[in-house]
Every structure is written in structure tokens, then in C-alpha cells.
C-alpha positions as CSV (number, residue, x, y, z in Angstrom):
1,M,2.1,4.7,-7.7
2,R,2.8,6.7,-10.8
3,F,5.6,8.9,-12.2
4,V,4.4,12.0,-14.0
5,C,6.7,14.2,-16.2
6,R,5.7,17.5,-17.6
7,N,7.1,20.8,-18.8
8,F,10.2,19.4,-20.6
9,G,13.0,21.8,-21.3
10,L,16.6,22.5,-21.9
11,S,17.1,25.5,-19.8
12,D,20.9,25.3,-19.4
13,L,22.0,24.4,-23.0
14,P,21.6,28.0,-24.3
15,R,23.6,29.3,-21.3
16,R,26.3,26.8,-22.2
17,G,26.2,28.0,-25.8
18,L,25.3,24.5,-27.1
19,T,22.6,23.0,-29.3
20,P,21.2,19.5,-28.6
21,R,23.3,18.2,-31.5
22,E,26.5,19.7,-30.2
23,A,26.1,18.8,-26.6
24,P,28.1,15.9,-25.2
25,L,26.1,12.9,-23.7
26,E,26.7,13.9,-20.1
27,V,25.4,17.4,-20.8
28,L,22.3,16.2,-22.5
29,L,21.5,13.8,-19.7
30,L,21.8,16.6,-17.2
31,D,20.1,19.4,-19.2
32,I,17.0,17.5,-20.4
33,E,14.8,18.4,-17.5
34,A,11.1,18.2,-16.6
35,E,8.9,18.5,-13.6
36,L,8.9,15.1,-12.0
37,S,6.2,14.1,-9.6
38,I,5.2,10.8,-7.9
39,W,1.5,10.2,-7.4
40,E,-0.2,7.6,-5.3
41,E,-4.0,6.9,-5.3
42,G,-4.6,10.2,-7.0
43,K,-2.5,12.3,-4.5
44,L,0.7,14.0,-5.1
45,V,3.3,12.6,-2.7
46,W,6.6,14.1,-4.1
47,S,7.5,16.6,-6.8
48,E,10.7,18.3,-8.0
49,E,10.9,21.0,-10.7
50,A,13.7,20.9,-13.3
51,F,14.6,17.3,-12.5
52,P,17.1,15.6,-14.8
53,V,14.6,13.1,-16.2
54,A,16.8,11.8,-19.0
55,E,19.5,10.9,-16.6
56,L,17.0,9.1,-14.3
57,A,15.5,7.2,-17.3
58,C,19.0,6.1,-18.3
59,H,20.0,4.9,-14.8
60,L,16.7,3.1,-14.3
61,A,17.1,1.3,-17.7
62,L,20.6,0.2,-16.7
63,W,19.3,-1.0,-13.4
64,L,16.5,-3.0,-15.0
65,Q,19.0,-4.6,-17.3
66,S,21.5,-5.5,-14.5
67,P,21.6,-8.9,-12.8
68,A,20.8,-7.0,-9.5
69,A,17.4,-5.9,-10.8
70,G,14.7,-7.4,-8.6
71,Q,17.3,-8.4,-6.0
72,E,18.9,-5.1,-5.0
73,G,17.5,-1.6,-4.7
74,F,18.2,1.5,-6.8
75,E,19.7,4.8,-5.8
76,L,20.1,7.6,-8.4
77,D,23.7,8.5,-8.4
78,S,23.2,11.8,-10.3
79,M,25.9,13.9,-11.9
80,Q,23.8,16.9,-10.9
81,A,22.5,16.1,-7.4
82,D,23.5,14.3,-4.3
83,A,23.1,10.5,-4.3
84,G,19.8,9.3,-2.9
85,L,17.6,11.9,-4.6
86,I,15.5,9.0,-5.8
87,R,15.7,5.6,-4.1
88,I,13.8,2.3,-4.7
89,V,14.0,-0.3,-2.0
90,G,12.6,-3.8,-1.7
91,S,11.0,-5.4,1.4
92,N,8.8,-8.3,2.3
93,E,5.8,-6.1,1.5
94,G,7.1,-5.0,-2.0
95,W,9.0,-2.2,-3.6
96,R,8.8,1.4,-2.4
97,I,10.1,4.7,-3.9
98,G,11.5,7.4,-1.6
99,S,14.1,10.1,-1.4
100,G,17.0,10.6,0.9
101,F,16.2,14.3,1.1
102,T,12.7,13.7,2.4
103,P,13.0,10.8,4.8
104,D,9.3,10.7,5.6
105,F,8.4,10.2,2.0
106,W,7.9,6.6,0.8
107,T,5.3,5.2,-1.5
108,S,3.2,2.3,-0.5
109,P,4.8,-1.0,-1.4
110,V,4.1,-2.5,-4.9
111,A,4.9,-5.8,-6.5
112,W,8.0,-6.0,-8.8
113,D,5.9,-6.3,-12.0
114,V,3.9,-3.2,-11.0
115,L,7.2,-1.2,-10.4
116,V,8.7,-2.4,-13.7
117,A,5.5,-1.4,-15.6
118,E,5.6,2.1,-14.1
119,I,9.3,2.5,-14.9
120,K,8.6,1.5,-18.5
121,Q,5.7,4.1,-18.6
122,F,8.1,6.7,-17.2
123,D,10.7,5.8,-19.9
124,R,8.0,6.2,-22.6
125,A,6.9,9.6,-21.2
126,V,10.5,10.8,-21.2
127,R,11.1,9.6,-24.7
128,E,7.9,11.3,-26.0
129,G,8.7,14.5,-24.1
130,V,12.2,14.7,-25.5
131,A,11.2,13.7,-29.0
132,A,8.7,16.6,-28.9
133,M,11.7,18.9,-28.4
134,G,13.3,17.4,-31.5
135,I,15.9,15.4,-29.7
136,E,16.6,11.7,-30.4
137,L,17.4,9.5,-27.4
138,P,19.6,6.7,-28.7
139,F,21.8,7.2,-25.7
140,I,19.1,5.9,-23.2
141,P,19.0,2.1,-23.2
142,E,15.7,0.5,-24.0
143,V,13.7,-0.9,-21.1
């Protein structure tokens, strides 16, 4: 299982009349977007264009830092989309990623350490993509 981010952008900031330096934190978290896809064994299993990847990275980092990490699942509670857009649930077989909007979509189960490593790789990809746009990300906790 692998997260892939590409085509980073800030499509809504100009419409709001803001620059990245002027934008409040919640606006940056929503407006930093990229195409997000989840791949498994070389096959695309889920994709969403213009996904709020900075917001997801922030929520995943907070989840990994919480006492519930490794014990309870994760559900993205986005300011932009309905809850459940991205879900991570644990079972006896391992951790799976899915979406409440596509109930038939679930990745194969992976061990906790594999999931954490992939979340850290996703975090690095988001930080690199955003840095390439000239934006610093001190508002996303380190994972």
C-alpha cells in the first residue's frame, strides 16, 4: 500500500484574494491540494483530484502522536469534505485504508509499522510538494 501525491496547487487562494503568507492556517490546510491516490501492488485502488493533502497530513500526524495511535482507527474529519473520506481501521489481520464514500474500497491489511512508514512517506511527499510551491509547513506537526 502506498500513498501518491502529485500536481500540488493552491487553486482557491487567488479566488480568495490571498497569498500563502496572508492566509490563515485553516485556509492553507484546505487550499493546499494535490491529486491523492492509493496504490496497492502496482495498481491504483483509489484516487481523488484536488484533495486537501496538507489537512490530511496534519490530521494523520496528530493521530500518530495521540495515545490512541495503534489502538483506535483514524477517520479524516475534514473542514472541506464529509467525515469518513479517508478511514484507517485495525483488525486481527492488520490495518486497512478505506473511504466511507466508496464502501467497496479497502486496501489489503498491513502491519502497524508498515502503515506508519507509509504515513511518514506521505508526510515527506506533502512537505516536499508544498516547499516546491514556496510555502513553509511549520503548522503541520512532525511525524
